[in-house]
C-alpha positions in Angstrom: 17.7 -1.8 -32.2 17.1 0.4 -29.1 20.1 1.6 -27.2 21.1 -0.2 -24.0 20.1 1.7 -20.9 21.3 1.6 -17.4 19.1 -0.8 -15.4 20.9 -1.0 -12.1 20.4 1.5 -9.4 22.3 1.5 -6.0 19.8 1.2 -3.2 16.0 1.5 -3.3 14.1 3.1 -6.2 12.5 6.2 -4.8 8.9 7.4 -5.4 10.4 10.6 -6.8 12.4 8.7 -9.4 9.3 6.9 -10.4 7.2 10.1 -10.5 9.9 11.9 -12.6 10.0 9.0 -15.1 6.3 9.2 -15.6 6.3 13.0 -15.9 9.0 12.9 -18.6 6.6 11.0 -20.9 3.9 13.7 -21.0 5.4 15.3 -24.1 5.3 12.0 -26.0 1.9 12.4 -27.6 2.1 9.2 -29.6 1.7 7.2 -26.4 -1.8 6.0 -25.5 -1.0 3.7 -22.6 1.5 3.1 -19.8 1.8 0.1 -17.6 4.0 0.0 -14.5 5.1 -2.8 -12.2 6.7 -2.1 -8.8 8.4 -4.8 -6.9 8.6 -4.1 -3.2 10.7 -6.0 -0.5 8.4 -8.0 1.8 9.2 -8.5 5.5 8.7 -12.2 5.3 9.2 -14.4 8.3 12.0 -17.0 7.8 12.7 -19.6 10.5 10.7 -17.4 12.9 12.7 -14.2 12.1 11.5 -11.1 10.3 13.2 -10.0 7.1 14.3 -6.3 7.4 15.7 -6.0 3.9 17.5 -7.6 1.0 21.1 -7.0 -0.2 20.9 -7.5 -4.0 23.9 -8.5 -6.2 23.2 -9.4 -9.9 21.0 -8.5 -13.0 20.6 -7.8 -16.8 19.1 -8.1 -20.4 15.5 -8.6 -21.5 14.7 -5.3 -23.2 15.5 -6.3 -26.8 13.3 -9.4 -26.7 10.4 -7.3 -25.4 10.9 -4.6 -28.1 10.9 -7.4 -30.8 7.8 -9.1 -29.4 5.6 -6.0 -28.6 4.9 -2.7 -30.4 6.4 -0.5 -27.7 7.3 3.2 -27.8 9.3 3.2 -24.6 10.5 0.7 -22.0 12.4 1.3 -18.8 13.6 -1.4 -16.4 15.4 -0.6 -13.1 16.5 -3.0 -10.5 18.2 -2.2 -7.2 21.6 -3.4 -6.2 22.9 -3.2 -2.6 20.6 -3.0 0.4 16.9 -2.3 0.2 14.8 -2.2 3.3 11.4 -4.0 3.7 8.7 -1.8 2.2 11.0 -0.1 -0.3 10.9 -0.6 -4.1 13.6 -2.8 -5.7 12.1 -3.3 -9.2 10.5 -0.7 -11.5 9.3 -1.7 -14.9 7.6 1.1 -17.0 6.4 0.4 -20.5 4.6 2.7 -23.0 2.8 1.9 -26.2 0.1 3.3 -28.4 -2.5 0.9 -27.0 -3.2 -0.6 -23.6 -3.1 -4.3 -24.5 0.5 -4.0 -25.7 1.4 -2.2 -22.5 -0.3 -4.8 -20.3 1.1 -7.8 -22.1 4.6 -6.5 -22.4 4.9 -5.4 -18.7 3.7 -8.9 -17.6 6.2 -10.5 -20.1 9.1 -8.5 -18.8 8.4 -9.1 -15.1 8.0 -12.9 -15.8 11.2 -13.0 -17.8 13.1 -11.3 -15.0 11.8 -13.7 -12.4 12.4 -16.8 -14.6 15.7 -16.0 -16.3 17.7 -13.3 -14.6 20.0 -14.5 -11.8 19.0 -12.1 -9.0 20.6 -13.0 -5.8 19.8 -11.4 -2.5 20.9 -11.7 1.1 17.8 -11.4 3.2 18.8 -9.5 6.4 16.8 -10.7 9.4 15.8 -8.6 12.4 18.4 -10.2 14.6 21.2 -9.4 12.2 21.6 -12.9 10.7 20.8 -13.5 7.0 19.6 -16.1 4.5 20.3 -16.2 0.7 17.5 -15.8 -1.7 17.7 -16.6 -5.5 14.8 -15.2 -7.5 
């Protein structure tokens, strides 16, 4: 069984964090494919008001199921907690395998499992300072 990794990061996931994660995998020569999913906060319009960000509160646990189902070499899942502005990244899924099909299928599986099964709650902060609650 793979070790449990930290999956929650305070605030947005920076482009530098993503870039550093990718760069660290250059030395792993048994990897032939990577797939990445980046979830970004949209500035939706709710009741005529623009969303300026989301304040996230909850998350965890899909790694082991994906490792059992797919032939993966590496998997990283990071989700934001706290406030993330519209346009910033709040979800980063990065999988690596020997072949591209495993990478594509596993990344899609992980993102769908997160959206369907993980209780992610967010307070959408509107431009006028009011808020609405969002669940997945």
